[in-house]
PDB file of N, CA, C and O in Angstrom, chain B, residues numbered from 101:
ATOM      1  N   MET B 101    -125.489-178.424-140.445  1.00  0.00           N
ATOM      2  CA  MET B 101    -124.662-177.608-139.578  1.00  0.00           C
ATOM      3  C   MET B 101    -125.517-177.080-138.435  1.00  0.00           C
ATOM      4  O   MET B 101    -126.607-176.551-138.654  1.00  0.00           O
ATOM      5  N   LYS B 102    -125.017-177.227-137.224  1.00  0.00           N
ATOM      6  CA  LYS B 102    -125.686-176.709-136.038  1.00  0.00           C
ATOM      7  C   LYS B 102    -125.092-175.353-135.710  1.00  0.00           C
ATOM      8  O   LYS B 102    -123.902-175.120-135.924  1.00  0.00           O
ATOM      9  N   THR B 103    -125.920-174.458-135.192  1.00  0.00           N
ATOM     10  CA  THR B 103    -125.438-173.149-134.796  1.00  0.00           C
ATOM     11  C   THR B 103    -125.815-172.902-133.346  1.00  0.00           C
ATOM     12  O   THR B 103    -126.978-173.033-132.966  1.00  0.00           O
ATOM     13  N   PHE B 104    -124.831-172.546-132.544  1.00  0.00           N
ATOM     14  CA  PHE B 104    -125.048-172.195-131.148  1.00  0.00           C
ATOM     15  C   PHE B 104    -124.402-170.853-130.911  1.00  0.00           C
ATOM     16  O   PHE B 104    -123.386-170.529-131.525  1.00  0.00           O
ATOM     17  N   THR B 105    -124.984-170.072-130.023  1.00  0.00           N
ATOM     18  CA  THR B 105    -124.361-168.823-129.626  1.00  0.00           C
ATOM     19  C   THR B 105    -123.955-168.974-128.173  1.00  0.00           C
ATOM     20  O   THR B 105    -124.800-169.182-127.302  1.00  0.00           O
ATOM     21  N   LEU B 106    -122.673-168.870-127.915  1.00  0.00           N
ATOM     22  CA  LEU B 106    -122.131-168.945-126.569  1.00  0.00           C
ATOM     23  C   LEU B 106    -121.404-167.644-126.302  1.00  0.00           C
ATOM     24  O   LEU B 106    -120.618-167.189-127.133  1.00  0.00           O
ATOM     25  N   LYS B 107    -121.656-167.042-125.155  1.00  0.00           N
ATOM     26  CA  LYS B 107    -121.005-165.772-124.847  1.00  0.00           C
ATOM     27  C   LYS B 107    -119.971-166.010-123.746  1.00  0.00           C
ATOM     28  O   LYS B 107    -120.272-166.635-122.729  1.00  0.00           O
ATOM     29  N   ALA B 108    -118.770-165.515-123.952  1.00  0.00           N
ATOM     30  CA  ALA B 108    -117.698-165.638-122.976  1.00  0.00           C
ATOM     31  C   ALA B 108    -116.807-164.411-123.067  1.00  0.00           C
ATOM     32  O   ALA B 108    -116.709-163.776-124.117  1.00  0.00           O
ATOM     33  N   VAL B 109    -116.166-164.088-121.969  1.00  0.00           N
ATOM     34  CA  VAL B 109    -115.224-162.978-121.927  1.00  0.00           C
ATOM     35  C   VAL B 109    -113.830-163.572-121.802  1.00  0.00           C
ATOM     36  O   VAL B 109    -113.596-164.447-120.968  1.00  0.00           O
ATOM     37  N   ILE B 110    -112.912-163.104-122.619  1.00  0.00           N
ATOM     38  CA  ILE B 110    -111.542-163.604-122.574  1.00  0.00           C
ATOM     39  C   ILE B 110    -110.851-163.013-121.348  1.00  0.00           C
ATOM     40  O   ILE B 110    -110.766-161.793-121.208  1.00  0.00           O
ATOM     41  N   PRO B 111    -110.354-163.887-120.452  1.00  0.00           N
ATOM     42  CA  PRO B 111    -109.684-163.394-119.246  1.00  0.00           C
ATOM     43  C   PRO B 111    -108.282-162.864-119.549  1.00  0.00           C
ATOM     44  O   PRO B 111    -107.775-163.029-120.659  1.00  0.00           O
ATOM     45  N   ALA B 112    -107.665-162.228-118.558  1.00  0.00           N
ATOM     46  CA  ALA B 112    -106.339-161.616-118.731  1.00  0.00           C
ATOM     47  C   ALA B 112    -105.287-162.626-119.165  1.00  0.00           C
ATOM     48  O   ALA B 112    -104.354-162.275-119.886  1.00  0.00           O
ATOM     49  N   ASN B 113    -105.426-163.881-118.733  1.00  0.00           N
ATOM     50  CA  ASN B 113    -104.415-164.884-119.107  1.00  0.00           C
ATOM     51  C   ASN B 113    -104.613-165.408-120.530  1.00  0.00           C
ATOM     52  O   ASN B 113    -103.793-166.183-121.022  1.00  0.00           O
ATOM     53  N   GLY B 114    -105.690-164.992-121.191  1.00  0.00           N
ATOM     54  CA  GLY B 114    -105.938-165.397-122.573  1.00  0.00           C
ATOM     55  C   GLY B 114    -106.436-166.825-122.743  1.00  0.00           C
ATOM     56  O   GLY B 114    -106.601-167.289-123.871  1.00  0.00           O
ATOM     57  N   GLN B 115    -106.674-167.521-121.649  1.00  0.00           N
ATOM     58  CA  GLN B 115    -107.133-168.916-121.707  1.00  0.00           C
ATOM     59  C   GLN B 115    -108.661-168.938-121.601  1.00  0.00           C
ATOM     60  O   GLN B 115    -109.215-168.768-120.515  1.00  0.00           O
ATOM     61  N   LEU B 116    -109.321-169.142-122.709  1.00  0.00           N
ATOM     62  CA  LEU B 116    -110.774-169.128-122.757  1.00  0.00           C
ATOM     63  C   LEU B 116    -111.320-170.519-122.498  1.00  0.00           C
ATOM     64  O   LEU B 116    -110.918-171.481-123.153  1.00  0.00           O
ATOM     65  N   GLN B 117    -112.231-170.628-121.548  1.00  0.00           N
ATOM     66  CA  GLN B 117    -112.898-171.897-121.281  1.00  0.00           C
ATOM     67  C   GLN B 117    -114.373-171.715-121.629  1.00  0.00           C
ATOM     68  O   GLN B 117    -115.047-170.826-121.109  1.00  0.00           O
ATOM     69  N   ILE B 118    -114.858-172.579-122.522  1.00  0.00           N
ATOM     70  CA  ILE B 118    -116.230-172.454-123.001  1.00  0.00           C
ATOM     71  C   ILE B 118    -116.990-173.739-122.689  1.00  0.00           C
ATOM     72  O   ILE B 118    -116.558-174.818-123.095  1.00  0.00           O
ATOM     73  N   PRO B 119    -118.108-173.647-121.978  1.00  0.00           N
ATOM     74  CA  PRO B 119    -118.929-174.844-121.773  1.00  0.00           C
ATOM     75  C   PRO B 119    -119.631-175.186-123.094  1.00  0.00           C
ATOM     76  O   PRO B 119    -120.329-174.347-123.662  1.00  0.00           O
ATOM     77  N   VAL B 120    -119.448-176.396-123.569  1.00  0.00           N
ATOM     78  CA  VAL B 120    -120.012-176.813-124.851  1.00  0.00           C
ATOM     79  C   VAL B 120    -121.332-177.539-124.605  1.00  0.00           C
ATOM     80  O   VAL B 120    -121.396-178.404-123.732  1.00  0.00           O
ATOM     81  N   PRO B 121    -122.390-177.208-125.353  1.00  0.00           N
ATOM     82  CA  PRO B 121    -123.667-177.895-125.190  1.00  0.00           C
ATOM     83  C   PRO B 121    -123.524-179.406-125.390  1.00  0.00           C
ATOM     84  O   PRO B 121    -122.684-179.857-126.169  1.00  0.00           O
ATOM     85  N   GLU B 122    -124.344-180.179-124.686  1.00  0.00           N
ATOM     86  CA  GLU B 122    -124.274-181.639-124.754  1.00  0.00           C
ATOM     87  C   GLU B 122    -124.499-182.170-126.163  1.00  0.00           C
ATOM     88  O   GLU B 122    -124.008-183.249-126.495  1.00  0.00           O
ATOM     89  N   GLU B 123    -125.230-181.436-127.000  1.00  0.00           N
ATOM     90  CA  GLU B 123    -125.521-181.892-128.365  1.00  0.00           C
ATOM     91  C   GLU B 123    -124.288-181.903-129.263  1.00  0.00           C
ATOM     92  O   GLU B 123    -124.307-182.509-130.335  1.00  0.00           O
ATOM     93  N   VAL B 124    -123.220-181.238-128.835  1.00  0.00           N
ATOM     94  CA  VAL B 124    -122.010-181.157-129.645  1.00  0.00           C
ATOM     95  C   VAL B 124    -121.142-182.372-129.350  1.00  0.00           C
ATOM     96  O   VAL B 124    -120.782-182.632-128.202  1.00  0.00           O
ATOM     97  N   SER B 125    -120.811-183.111-130.405  1.00  0.00           N
ATOM     98  CA  SER B 125    -120.011-184.326-130.259  1.00  0.00           C
ATOM     99  C   SER B 125    -118.521-184.015-130.291  1.00  0.00           C
ATOM    100  O   SER B 125    -118.097-183.064-130.948  1.00  0.00           O
ATOM    101  N   PRO B 126    -117.721-184.821-129.577  1.00  0.00           N
ATOM    102  CA  PRO B 126    -116.269-184.647-129.656  1.00  0.00           C
ATOM    103  C   PRO B 126    -115.804-184.775-131.110  1.00  0.00           C
ATOM    104  O   PRO B 126    -116.311-185.609-131.861  1.00  0.00           O
ATOM    105  N   GLY B 127    -114.850-183.955-131.489  1.00  0.00           N
ATOM    106  CA  GLY B 127    -114.325-183.990-132.850  1.00  0.00           C
ATOM    107  C   GLY B 127    -115.018-183.040-133.810  1.00  0.00           C
ATOM    108  O   GLY B 127    -114.550-182.854-134.933  1.00  0.00           O
ATOM    109  N   GLU B 128    -116.140-182.426-133.387  1.00  0.00           N
ATOM    110  CA  GLU B 128    -116.820-181.481-134.281  1.00  0.00           C
ATOM    111  C   GLU B 128    -116.010-180.193-134.384  1.00  0.00           C
ATOM    112  O   GLU B 128    -115.352-179.785-133.427  1.00  0.00           O
ATOM    113  N   GLU B 129    -116.065-179.564-135.545  1.00  0.00           N
ATOM    114  CA  GLU B 129    -115.359-178.309-135.794  1.00  0.00           C
ATOM    115  C   GLU B 129    -116.121-177.159-135.160  1.00  0.00           C
ATOM    116  O   GLU B 129    -117.352-177.137-135.166  1.00  0.00           O
ATOM    117  N   VAL B 130    -115.376-176.200-134.611  1.00  0.00           N
ATOM    118  CA  VAL B 130    -115.967-175.031-133.970  1.00  0.00           C
ATOM    119  C   VAL B 130    -115.397-173.778-134.622  1.00  0.00           C
ATOM    120  O   VAL B 130    -114.194-173.694-134.869  1.00  0.00           O
ATOM    121  N   LEU B 131    -116.255-172.809-134.900  1.00  0.00           N
ATOM    122  CA  LEU B 131    -115.834-171.524-135.450  1.00  0.00           C
ATOM    123  C   LEU B 131    -116.089-170.463-134.389  1.00  0.00           C
ATOM    124  O   LEU B 131    -117.209-170.338-133.894  1.00  0.00           O
ATOM    125  N   ILE B 132    -115.071-169.706-134.040  1.00  0.00           N
ATOM    126  CA  ILE B 132    -115.207-168.658-133.034  1.00  0.00           C
ATOM    127  C   ILE B 132    -115.053-167.312-133.727  1.00  0.00           C
ATOM    128  O   ILE B 132    -114.090-167.084-134.459  1.00  0.00           O
ATOM    129  N   THR B 133    -116.011-166.426-133.489  1.00  0.00           N
ATOM    130  CA  THR B 133    -115.970-165.085-134.055  1.00  0.00           C
ATOM    131  C   THR B 133    -115.834-164.090-132.915  1.00  0.00           C
ATOM    132  O   THR B 133    -116.642-164.096-131.986  1.00  0.00           O
ATOM    133  N   LEU B 134    -114.833-163.247-132.975  1.00  0.00           N
ATOM    134  CA  LEU B 134    -114.617-162.231-131.954  1.00  0.00           C
ATOM    135  C   LEU B 134    -115.495-161.024-132.270  1.00  0.00           C
ATOM    136  O   LEU B 134    -115.455-160.484-133.376  1.00  0.00           O
ATOM    137  N   VAL B 135    -116.282-160.611-131.288  1.00  0.00           N
ATOM    138  CA  VAL B 135    -117.146-159.451-131.452  1.00  0.00           C
ATOM    139  C   VAL B 135    -116.617-158.368-130.539  1.00  0.00           C
ATOM    140  O   VAL B 135    -116.553-158.554-129.324  1.00  0.00           O
ATOM    141  N   THR B 136    -116.237-157.238-131.110  1.00  0.00           N
ATOM    142  CA  THR B 136    -115.735-156.128-130.317  1.00  0.00           C
ATOM    143  C   THR B 136    -116.766-155.017-130.308  1.00  0.00           C
ATOM    144  O   THR B 136    -117.524-154.837-131.261  1.00  0.00           O
ATOM    145  N   GLU B 137    -116.775-154.284-129.222  1.00  0.00           N
ATOM    146  CA  GLU B 137    -117.695-153.157-129.104  1.00  0.00           C
ATOM    147  C   GLU B 137    -117.219-152.024-130.005  1.00  0.00           C
ATOM    148  O   GLU B 137    -116.017-151.794-130.142  1.00  0.00           O
ATOM    149  N   THR B 138    -118.152-151.328-130.610  1.00  0.00           N
ATOM    150  CA  THR B 138    -117.779-150.154-131.402  1.00  0.00           C
ATOM    151  C   THR B 138    -117.512-148.996-130.447  1.00  0.00           C
ATOM    152  O   THR B 138    -118.131-148.917-129.386  1.00  0.00           O
ATOM    153  N   GLN B 139    -116.627-148.124-130.797  1.00  0.00           N
ATOM    154  CA  GLN B 139    -116.271-147.005-129.933  1.00  0.00           C
ATOM    155  C   GLN B 139    -117.398-145.992-129.888  1.00  0.00           C
ATOM    156  O   GLN B 139    -117.886-145.537-130.922  1.00  0.00           O
ATOM    157  N   GLY B 140    -117.802-145.646-128.677  1.00  0.00           N
ATOM    158  CA  GLY B 140    -118.804-144.607-128.496  1.00  0.00           C
ATOM    159  C   GLY B 140    -120.145-144.924-129.117  1.00  0.00           C
ATOM    160  O   GLY B 140    -120.891-144.002-129.449  1.00  0.00           O
ATOM    161  N   GLY B 141    -120.484-146.192-129.287  1.00  0.00           N
ATOM    162  CA  GLY B 141    -121.762-146.557-129.858  1.00  0.00           C
ATOM    163  C   GLY B 141    -121.875-146.240-131.342  1.00  0.00           C
ATOM    164  O   GLY B 141    -122.980-146.199-131.884  1.00  0.00           O
ATOM    165  N   LYS B 142    -120.745-146.014-132.003  1.00  0.00           N
ATOM    166  CA  LYS B 142    -120.734-145.670-133.428  1.00  0.00           C
ATOM    167  C   LYS B 142    -121.316-146.821-134.247  1.00  0.00           C
ATOM    168  O   LYS B 142    -120.984-147.984-134.018  1.00  0.00           O
ATOM    169  N   ARG B 143    -122.171-146.496-135.186  1.00  0.00           N
ATOM    170  CA  ARG B 143    -122.727-147.510-136.081  1.00  0.00           C
ATOM    171  C   ARG B 143    -121.707-147.843-137.154  1.00  0.00           C
ATOM    172  O   ARG B 143    -120.994-146.966-137.641  1.00  0.00           O
ATOM    173  N   LEU B 144    -121.641-149.107-137.515  1.00  0.00           N
ATOM    174  CA  LEU B 144    -120.717-149.524-138.563  1.00  0.00           C
ATOM    175  C   LEU B 144    -121.263-149.165-139.932  1.00  0.00           C
ATOM    176  O   LEU B 144    -122.466-149.252-140.177  1.00  0.00           O
ATOM    177  N   THR B 145    -120.381-148.768-140.809  1.00  0.00           N
ATOM    178  CA  THR B 145    -120.766-148.465-142.185  1.00  0.00           C
ATOM    179  C   THR B 145    -120.518-149.704-143.042  1.00  0.00           C
ATOM    180  O   THR B 145    -119.930-150.675-142.566  1.00  0.00           O
ATOM    181  N   ALA B 146    -120.954-149.679-144.287  1.00  0.00           N
ATOM    182  CA  ALA B 146    -120.678-150.775-145.218  1.00  0.00           C
ATOM    183  C   ALA B 146    -119.174-150.943-145.397  1.00  0.00           C
ATOM    184  O   ALA B 146    -118.682-152.066-145.512  1.00  0.00           O
ATOM    185  N   GLY B 147    -118.451-149.842-145.422  1.00  0.00           N
ATOM    186  CA  GLY B 147    -116.994-149.891-145.542  1.00  0.00           C
ATOM    187  C   GLY B 147    -116.349-150.571-144.344  1.00  0.00           C
ATOM    188  O   GLY B 147    -115.396-151.336-144.491  1.00  0.00           O
ATOM    189  N   ASP B 148    -116.887-150.282-143.130  1.00  0.00           N
ATOM    190  CA  ASP B 148    -116.382-150.944-141.926  1.00  0.00           C
ATOM    191  C   ASP B 148    -116.571-152.449-142.037  1.00  0.00           C
ATOM    192  O   ASP B 148    -115.674-153.221-141.695  1.00  0.00           O
ATOM    193  N   LEU B 149    -117.719-152.857-142.506  1.00  0.00           N
ATOM    194  CA  LEU B 149    -117.996-154.280-142.659  1.00  0.00           C
ATOM    195  C   LEU B 149    -117.078-154.918-143.692  1.00  0.00           C
ATOM    196  O   LEU B 149    -116.578-156.023-143.481  1.00  0.00           O
ATOM    197  N   LEU B 150    -116.854-154.233-144.803  1.00  0.00           N
ATOM    198  CA  LEU B 150    -115.946-154.753-145.835  1.00  0.00           C
ATOM    199  C   LEU B 150    -114.526-154.946-145.312  1.00  0.00           C
ATOM    200  O   LEU B 150    -113.825-155.867-145.731  1.00  0.00           O
ATOM    201  N   ARG B 151    -114.108-154.079-144.400  1.00  0.00           N
ATOM    202  CA  ARG B 151    -112.756-154.175-143.848  1.00  0.00           C
ATOM    203  C   ARG B 151    -112.673-155.128-142.653  1.00  0.00           C
ATOM    204  O   ARG B 151    -111.580-155.419-142.166  1.00  0.00           O
ATOM    205  N   SER B 152    -113.810-155.609-142.186  1.00  0.00           N
ATOM    206  CA  SER B 152    -113.810-156.466-140.998  1.00  0.00           C
ATOM    207  C   SER B 152    -113.419-157.901-141.350  1.00  0.00           C
ATOM    208  O   SER B 152    -113.523-158.306-142.508  1.00  0.00           O
ATOM    209  N   PRO B 153    -112.969-158.672-140.353  1.00  0.00           N
ATOM    210  CA  PRO B 153    -112.620-160.074-140.600  1.00  0.00           C
ATOM    211  C   PRO B 153    -113.852-160.932-140.930  1.00  0.00           C
ATOM    212  O   PRO B 153    -113.709-162.069-141.381  1.00  0.00           O
ATOM    213  N   LEU B 154    -115.047-160.399-140.709  1.00  0.00           N
ATOM    214  CA  LEU B 154    -116.257-161.157-141.036  1.00  0.00           C
ATOM    215  C   LEU B 154    -116.458-161.276-142.543  1.00  0.00           C
ATOM    216  O   LEU B 154    -116.981-162.277-143.033  1.00  0.00           O
ATOM    217  N   PHE B 155    -116.040-160.249-143.267  1.00  0.00           N
ATOM    218  CA  PHE B 155    -116.248-160.247-144.710  1.00  0.00           C
ATOM    219  C   PHE B 155    -115.379-161.313-145.356  1.00  0.00           C
ATOM    220  O   PHE B 155    -114.158-161.300-145.203  1.00  0.00           O
ATOM    221  N   GLY B 156    -115.995-162.218-146.063  1.00  0.00           N
ATOM    222  CA  GLY B 156    -115.275-163.280-146.758  1.00  0.00           C
ATOM    223  C   GLY B 156    -114.905-164.467-145.897  1.00  0.00           C
ATOM    224  O   GLY B 156    -114.118-165.313-146.322  1.00  0.00           O
ATOM    225  N   MET B 157    -115.461-164.552-144.679  1.00  0.00           N
ATOM    226  CA  MET B 157    -115.048-165.639-143.791  1.00  0.00           C
ATOM    227  C   MET B 157    -115.455-167.023-144.294  1.00  0.00           C
ATOM    228  O   MET B 157    -114.930-168.028-143.815  1.00  0.00           O
ATOM    229  N   TRP B 158    -116.378-167.093-145.249  1.00  0.00           N
ATOM    230  CA  TRP B 158    -116.800-168.382-145.795  1.00  0.00           C
ATOM    231  C   TRP B 158    -116.132-168.688-147.133  1.00  0.00           C
ATOM    232  O   TRP B 158    -116.423-169.724-147.730  1.00  0.00           O
ATOM    233  N   LYS B 159    -115.261-167.834-147.616  1.00  0.00           N
ATOM    234  CA  LYS B 159    -114.748-167.963-148.976  1.00  0.00           C
ATOM    235  C   LYS B 159    -114.026-169.273-149.251  1.00  0.00           C
ATOM    236  O   LYS B 159    -114.045-169.752-150.385  1.00  0.00           O
ATOM    237  N   ASP B 160    -113.392-169.865-148.247  1.00  0.00           N
ATOM    238  CA  ASP B 160    -112.645-171.103-148.451  1.00  0.00           C
ATOM    239  C   ASP B 160    -113.441-172.355-148.097  1.00  0.00           C
ATOM    240  O   ASP B 160    -112.901-173.460-148.139  1.00  0.00           O
ATOM    241  N   ARG B 161    -114.697-172.198-147.753  1.00  0.00           N
ATOM    242  CA  ARG B 161    -115.517-173.354-147.387  1.00  0.00           C
ATOM    243  C   ARG B 161    -115.902-174.117-148.645  1.00  0.00           C
ATOM    244  O   ARG B 161    -116.475-173.546-149.573  1.00  0.00           O
ATOM    245  N   THR B 162    -115.590-175.397-148.674  1.00  0.00           N
ATOM    246  CA  THR B 162    -115.922-176.227-149.834  1.00  0.00           C
ATOM    247  C   THR B 162    -117.306-176.854-149.706  1.00  0.00           C
ATOM    248  O   THR B 162    -117.846-177.365-150.687  1.00  0.00           O
ATOM    249  N   ASP B 163    -117.887-176.821-148.500  1.00  0.00           N
ATOM    250  CA  ASP B 163    -119.198-177.431-148.289  1.00  0.00           C
ATOM    251  C   ASP B 163    -120.345-176.481-148.621  1.00  0.00           C
ATOM    252  O   ASP B 163    -121.506-176.889-148.585  1.00  0.00           O
ATOM    253  N   ILE B 164    -120.045-175.226-148.942  1.00  0.00           N
ATOM    254  CA  ILE B 164    -121.081-174.246-149.287  1.00  0.00           C
ATOM    255  C   ILE B 164    -120.974-173.949-150.778  1.00  0.00           C
ATOM    256  O   ILE B 164    -120.037-173.288-151.225  1.00  0.00           O
ATOM    257  N   ARG B 165    -121.935-174.440-151.531  1.00  0.00           N
ATOM    258  CA  ARG B 165    -121.896-174.233-152.985  1.00  0.00           C
ATOM    259  C   ARG B 165    -122.559-172.927-153.397  1.00  0.00           C
ATOM    260  O   ARG B 165    -122.055-172.207-154.259  1.00  0.00           O
ATOM    261  N   ASP B 166    -123.696-172.627-152.769  1.00  0.00           N
ATOM    262  CA  ASP B 166    -124.451-171.415-153.099  1.00  0.00           C
ATOM    263  C   ASP B 166    -124.531-170.569-151.829  1.00  0.00           C
ATOM    264  O   ASP B 166    -125.336-170.864-150.946  1.00  0.00           O
ATOM    265  N   THR B 167    -123.709-169.524-151.724  1.00  0.00           N
ATOM    266  CA  THR B 167    -123.650-168.740-150.492  1.00  0.00           C
ATOM    267  C   THR B 167    -124.953-168.007-150.192  1.00  0.00           C
ATOM    268  O   THR B 167    -125.322-167.848-149.029  1.00  0.00           O
ATOM    269  N   ILE B 168    -125.638-167.567-151.220  1.00  0.00           N
ATOM    270  CA  ILE B 168    -126.914-166.867-151.006  1.00  0.00           C
ATOM    271  C   ILE B 168    -127.938-167.825-150.423  1.00  0.00           C
ATOM    272  O   ILE B 168    -128.635-167.481-149.469  1.00  0.00           O
ATOM    273  N   ASP B 169    -128.037-169.021-150.985  1.00  0.00           N
ATOM    274  CA  ASP B 169    -128.959-170.035-150.471  1.00  0.00           C
ATOM    275  C   ASP B 169    -128.584-170.433-149.047  1.00  0.00           C
ATOM    276  O   ASP B 169    -129.459-170.597-148.196  1.00  0.00           O
ATOM    277  N   PHE B 170    -127.281-170.590-148.785  1.00  0.00           N
ATOM    278  CA  PHE B 170    -126.804-170.965-147.458  1.00  0.00           C
ATOM    279  C   PHE B 170    -127.191-169.904-146.428  1.00  0.00           C
ATOM    280  O   PHE B 170    -127.695-170.241-145.357  1.00  0.00           O
ATOM    281  N   ALA B 171    -126.961-168.629-146.741  1.00  0.00           N
ATOM    282  CA  ALA B 171    -127.306-167.536-145.831  1.00  0.00           C
ATOM    283  C   ALA B 171    -128.820-167.474-145.606  1.00  0.00           C
ATOM    284  O   ALA B 171    -129.278-167.224-144.492  1.00  0.00           O
ATOM    285  N   ARG B 172    -129.580-167.701-146.662  1.00  0.00           N
ATOM    286  CA  ARG B 172    -131.046-167.699-146.544  1.00  0.00           C
ATOM    287  C   ARG B 172    -131.503-168.794-145.570  1.00  0.00           C
ATOM    288  O   ARG B 172    -132.388-168.565-144.747  1.00  0.00           O
ATOM    289  N   LYS B 173    -130.892-169.984-145.669  1.00  0.00           N
ATOM    290  CA  LYS B 173    -131.245-171.094-144.763  1.00  0.00           C
ATOM    291  C   LYS B 173    -130.846-170.778-143.321  1.00  0.00           C
ATOM    292  O   LYS B 173    -131.581-171.102-142.388  1.00  0.00           O
ATOM    293  N   LEU B 174    -129.677-170.142-143.136  1.00  0.00           N
ATOM    294  CA  LEU B 174    -129.263-169.761-141.784  1.00  0.00           C
ATOM    295  C   LEU B 174    -130.252-168.775-141.160  1.00  0.00           C
ATOM    296  O   LEU B 174    -130.607-168.898-139.988  1.00  0.00           O
ATOM    297  N   ARG B 175    -130.693-167.794-141.955  1.00  0.00           N
ATOM    298  CA  ARG B 175    -131.665-166.821-141.439  1.00  0.00           C
ATOM    299  C   ARG B 175    -132.976-167.507-141.082  1.00  0.00           C
ATOM    300  O   ARG B 175    -133.581-167.186-140.059  1.00  0.00           O
ATOM    301  N   ALA B 176    -133.424-168.452-141.912  1.00  0.00           N
ATOM    302  CA  ALA B 176    -134.673-169.171-141.639  1.00  0.00           C
ATOM    303  C   ALA B 176    -134.554-169.982-140.348  1.00  0.00           C
ATOM    304  O   ALA B 176    -135.492-170.021-139.552  1.00  0.00           O
ATOM    305  N   GLU B 177    -133.407-170.628-140.140  1.00  0.00           N
ATOM    306  CA  GLU B 177    -133.183-171.391-138.903  1.00  0.00           C
ATOM    307  C   GLU B 177    -133.191-170.462-137.693  1.00  0.00           C
ATOM    308  O   GLU B 177    -133.766-170.792-136.655  1.00  0.00           O
ATOM    309  N   ALA B 178    -132.559-169.310-137.826  1.00  0.00           N
ATOM    310  CA  ALA B 178    -132.489-168.354-136.716  1.00  0.00           C
ATOM    311  C   ALA B 178    -133.880-167.843-136.358  1.00  0.00           C
ATOM    312  O   ALA B 178    -134.175-167.618-135.184  1.00  0.00           O
ATOM    313  N   GLU B 179    -134.730-167.659-137.353  1.00  0.00           N
ATOM    314  CA  GLU B 179    -136.087-167.172-137.088  1.00  0.00           C
ATOM    315  C   GLU B 179    -136.924-168.206-136.347  1.00  0.00           C
ATOM    316  O   GLU B 179    -137.842-167.848-135.611  1.00  0.00           O
ATOM    317  N   ARG B 180    -136.611-169.498-136.538  1.00  0.00           N
ATOM    318  CA  ARG B 180    -137.373-170.565-135.870  1.00  0.00           C
ATOM    319  C   ARG B 180    -136.867-170.862-134.458  1.00  0.00           C
ATOM    320  O   ARG B 180    -137.563-171.520-133.684  1.00  0.00           O
ATOM    321  N   ARG B 181    -135.664-170.389-134.108  1.00  0.00           N
ATOM    322  CA  ARG B 181    -135.101-170.658-132.776  1.00  0.00           C
ATOM    323  C   ARG B 181    -135.872-169.899-131.723  1.00  0.00           C
ATOM    324  O   ARG B 181    -136.279-168.756-131.932  1.00  0.00           O
ATOM    325  N   PRO B 182    -136.073-170.555-130.572  1.00  0.00           N
ATOM    326  CA  PRO B 182    -136.724-169.816-129.467  1.00  0.00           C
ATOM    327  C   PRO B 182    -135.792-168.724-128.949  1.00  0.00           C
ATOM    328  O   PRO B 182    -134.578-168.916-128.886  1.00  0.00           O
ATOM    329  N   ARG B 183    -136.353-167.603-128.587  1.00  0.00           N
ATOM    330  CA  ARG B 183    -135.541-166.499-128.100  1.00  0.00           C
ATOM    331  C   ARG B 183    -135.232-166.714-126.620  1.00  0.00           C
ATOM    332  O   ARG B 183    -136.046-167.239-125.860  1.00  0.00           O
ATOM    333  N   ALA B 184    -134.035-166.293-126.241  1.00  0.00           N
ATOM    334  CA  ALA B 184    -133.593-166.458-124.834  1.00  0.00           C
ATOM    335  C   ALA B 184    -134.256-165.451-123.933  1.00  0.00           C
ATOM    336  O   ALA B 184    -134.005-165.442-122.727  1.00  0.00           O
TER     337      ALA B 184
END
């Protein structure tokens, strides 16, 4: 699995156009996560995270057998990526 971070702002018409990196082949699946700003710089609590759409977002994935191992590998990949 490849991971890319692309930042875009949704325009008023709701039609989002995202430039896709050349390494991404046609037909590949894309997962989009909406990140909203917290009000007044408030830090999120564990309860906020539990209630967020991020919690459990991998629950229906059949390609991930061990979620802890999968998350560990994602963190290791992120640590090796060059910083922007």
